[in-house]
C-alpha positions as CSV (number, residue, x, y, z in Angstrom):
1,M,78.6,49.7,-13.4
2,K,75.2,48.2,-14.1
3,K,73.0,48.0,-11.0
4,D,72.4,44.5,-9.6
5,K,68.7,43.7,-10.3
6,Y,68.7,41.5,-7.3
7,W,69.9,44.1,-4.8
8,L,66.5,43.9,-3.1
9,M,65.6,40.2,-3.6
10,G,69.1,38.9,-3.0
11,P,69.3,39.3,0.8
12,V,65.8,37.9,1.4
13,Y,65.5,35.2,-1.2
14,D,65.9,32.2,1.1
15,A,63.6,33.6,3.7
16,L,60.9,34.4,1.1
17,S,61.3,30.9,-0.3
18,W,60.7,29.4,3.2
19,V,57.6,31.5,3.7
20,F,56.4,30.5,0.2
21,A,57.1,26.8,0.3
22,G,58.8,25.7,3.6
23,N,61.5,23.3,2.7
24,A,59.9,22.2,-0.6
25,I,62.1,24.3,-2.9
26,F,65.3,23.1,-1.3
27,K,64.1,19.5,-1.4
28,C,63.3,19.8,-5.1
29,K,66.7,21.3,-5.9
30,C,68.4,18.4,-4.1
31,S,66.2,15.6,-5.4
32,M,68.7,14.6,-8.2
33,L,71.8,15.0,-6.1
34,T,71.7,11.3,-5.1
35,P,74.4,8.6,-5.2
36,E,72.7,7.3,-8.4
37,Y,73.6,10.4,-10.3
38,L,76.2,12.3,-8.2
39,K,79.6,10.6,-7.4
40,P,82.4,12.0,-5.2
41,G,84.8,13.9,-7.4
42,D,82.1,14.7,-10.1
43,K,82.4,18.2,-11.5
44,V,79.0,20.0,-11.0
45,L,78.0,23.4,-12.3
46,F,75.1,25.3,-10.8
47,A,73.9,28.1,-13.1
48,G,72.1,31.0,-11.5
49,V,73.0,29.5,-8.1
50,G,71.3,32.2,-5.9
51,H,71.8,31.4,-2.2
52,G,72.9,27.9,-3.3
53,K,72.2,25.7,-0.4
54,E,71.9,22.8,-2.9
55,A,75.4,23.6,-4.2
56,I,76.8,23.4,-0.7
57,Y,74.9,20.1,-0.2
58,A,76.6,18.7,-3.4
59,A,80.0,19.8,-2.2
60,E,79.5,18.2,1.2
61,R,78.9,14.9,-0.7
62,G,82.3,15.2,-2.4
63,A,81.4,17.0,-5.6
64,K,83.7,19.6,-7.2
65,V,81.3,22.5,-7.5
66,T,81.4,25.6,-9.7
67,V,78.6,28.2,-9.3
68,V,77.8,31.0,-11.7
69,D,75.6,34.0,-11.0
70,L,75.2,37.4,-12.4
71,S,74.0,38.9,-9.0
72,E,76.7,39.8,-6.5
73,A,73.9,40.2,-3.9
74,M,73.0,36.5,-4.4
75,L,76.6,35.4,-4.3
76,D,77.2,37.4,-1.1
77,K,74.5,35.2,0.6
78,F,76.0,32.1,-1.0
79,R,79.4,32.9,0.5
80,E,77.8,33.4,3.9
81,G,76.3,29.9,3.5
82,I,79.7,28.4,2.8
83,A,81.2,30.2,5.8
84,K,78.3,28.9,8.1
85,S,79.0,25.3,7.0
86,G,82.3,25.5,8.7
87,K,83.7,23.0,6.1
88,N,86.6,23.2,3.7
89,L,84.5,22.6,0.5
90,D,85.6,22.4,-3.1
91,I,83.6,25.3,-4.4
92,R,84.5,27.8,-7.1
93,V,82.4,31.0,-7.3
94,I,82.1,32.8,-10.6
95,H,80.4,36.2,-10.9
96,N,79.4,36.4,-14.5
97,D,76.6,36.2,-17.1
98,I,76.1,32.5,-17.9
99,F,76.4,33.2,-21.6
100,K,79.9,34.5,-21.0
101,F,80.9,31.4,-19.1
102,E,82.3,29.1,-21.7
103,E,83.9,26.1,-20.0
104,F,82.3,23.8,-22.6
105,G,82.5,20.0,-22.1
106,E,83.9,20.3,-18.6
107,Y,81.1,19.1,-16.3
108,D,79.6,15.8,-15.2
109,M,76.4,17.5,-14.2
110,V,74.9,20.9,-15.1
111,T,72.0,22.3,-13.2
112,G,69.6,25.1,-13.8
113,N,67.5,25.2,-10.7
114,F,64.7,27.8,-10.8
115,F,66.9,29.6,-13.4
116,L,65.3,29.3,-16.8
117,N,62.1,30.8,-15.5
118,L,64.0,34.2,-15.3
119,F,64.1,34.4,-19.1
120,P,61.4,35.2,-21.7
121,E,60.2,32.3,-23.7
122,S,62.1,33.4,-26.7
123,M,65.4,32.7,-24.9
124,V,64.7,29.5,-23.0
125,A,65.9,27.1,-25.8
126,D,69.1,29.1,-26.2
127,V,69.8,29.1,-22.5
128,L,69.2,25.4,-22.2
129,A,71.5,24.7,-25.3
130,H,74.3,26.7,-23.6
131,L,73.9,24.8,-20.4
132,I,74.0,21.5,-22.3
133,K,77.3,22.6,-24.1
134,L,78.9,23.0,-20.7
135,G,78.5,19.3,-19.9
136,K,80.7,16.5,-20.9
137,E,79.5,14.3,-23.8
138,D,77.6,12.0,-21.4
139,A,76.7,14.6,-18.7
140,Y,73.5,14.8,-16.7
141,V,71.5,18.0,-17.1
142,V,69.1,18.9,-14.3
143,I,66.3,21.4,-14.5
144,S,64.2,22.0,-11.4
145,D,61.3,24.5,-11.3
146,F,57.6,25.1,-10.7
147,A,55.5,22.1,-11.9
148,F,53.8,22.4,-15.2
149,P,50.0,22.9,-14.6
150,Q,48.3,19.6,-15.1
151,G,46.0,17.2,-13.3
152,N,42.4,18.0,-12.2
153,P,41.0,21.5,-12.6
154,L,41.7,22.4,-8.9
155,A,45.3,21.2,-9.2
156,K,45.8,23.2,-12.3
157,L,44.3,26.3,-10.7
158,F,46.5,26.0,-7.6
159,K,49.6,25.5,-9.7
160,N,48.9,28.6,-11.9
161,L,48.0,30.8,-8.9
162,Y,51.1,29.6,-7.1
163,W,53.3,30.3,-10.1
164,Y,51.9,33.7,-11.0
165,T,52.2,34.9,-7.3
166,A,55.9,34.0,-7.4
167,I,56.7,35.4,-10.8
168,L,54.8,38.7,-10.1
169,I,56.9,39.2,-7.0
170,F,60.1,38.7,-9.0
171,W,58.8,41.0,-11.8
172,A,58.1,43.7,-9.3
173,T,61.5,43.4,-7.6
174,T,63.9,42.3,-10.4
175,G,62.1,43.0,-13.7
176,A,61.9,39.2,-14.5
177,A,59.8,38.3,-17.5
178,V,56.2,37.4,-16.7
179,H,55.1,34.2,-18.6
180,P,53.3,30.9,-18.1
181,V,55.1,27.9,-16.5
182,Y,57.4,26.4,-19.1
183,D,57.2,22.8,-20.2
184,Y,60.7,21.9,-19.3
185,R,60.4,18.3,-20.2
186,R,59.5,19.3,-23.8
187,Y,62.3,21.7,-24.0
188,M,64.8,19.1,-22.8
189,I,63.6,16.5,-25.3
190,E,63.7,19.0,-28.1
191,A,67.3,19.8,-27.1
192,G,68.2,16.2,-27.6
193,L,68.5,15.0,-24.0
194,D,67.6,11.4,-23.1
195,M,65.2,11.9,-20.2
196,Q,66.2,9.6,-17.3
197,D,64.2,10.7,-14.3
198,E,61.5,13.0,-13.0
199,K,60.8,13.8,-9.3
200,H,58.0,15.8,-7.8
201,T,57.8,17.8,-4.6
202,E,54.5,18.5,-3.0
203,V,53.1,21.6,-1.2
204,L,49.7,21.2,0.5
205,G,49.4,17.7,-1.1
206,I,49.8,19.0,-4.6
207,D,52.9,18.5,-6.9
208,A,54.2,22.1,-6.8
209,Y,57.7,21.6,-8.1
210,T,59.4,19.2,-10.5
211,S,63.0,18.2,-11.1
212,F,63.9,16.7,-14.5
213,L,67.1,14.8,-15.2
214,G,68.2,14.3,-18.8
215,K,71.5,12.9,-20.2
216,K,73.5,14.0,-23.1
217,V,73.6,11.5,-25.9
218,K,77.1,10.7,-27.2
219,A,77.6,11.8,-30.7
220,K,77.9,9.0,-33.2
221,V,81.3,8.7,-34.9
C-alpha cells in the first residue's frame, strides 16, 4: 500500500496552522458558510478536507456534508474532531483520490479550501474543472487560499514570504509542488463560473487569505 504522504503533517496540521496564522485560516475557510449561501439541508462537498473544522461547522448549521481526502492521517484527525463535537452530525467521510470521486451534479456547494495549492500549475485547471462537475447546475464553488500578492511593495513582499514559508514546509514534509501563489479568481472565471463574492482575512493587518465564491451558470437549452 502506498505510504500516506501526510503521515508526518497530518497529526500536527491544525496546531501548525494556529502557530502560523492564529484563527485566520479557519476564519477564511468559514467565510462563505453563511446563511446567504448555505441553507439547512444543502449538500456540501469538502475536497481535501484535512482536519476539517469548517466541515464540522457547516454540518452544525444543518448542511449534509461529504468530505473527501486521500490522507488517512488527515481523516483520523477529522474523525477526532467529529467525536469532540459531541453532536450527531450528517457527515460522510470518503477516503479517496478526488479524481476517483465521481458523484457529478450532486452538490449545492463544492469547496476546495487550501487544496488546489497542493497541485502543480499544470493540474490546477483540471482539478477545478473536476470540482465544478461535482456541483449541481447552479451550485456554488468556493476556493479559499493564500491571497494573491498585490497591493503596495511591502504587502506584496509579506504575502510572498508568507506563502513560500508555508509551501516549503509542505514540500519538505509531503513533497507538495513548490510554485507561486495561484490567481484563483482568474482560474475560476476561465472555468466559466460567475463570480459572486470575495472575502479577505487579515494577518498582522495585511490581507493574507482570500475566499472566492463562484456560481455555476446553467447551460442554455
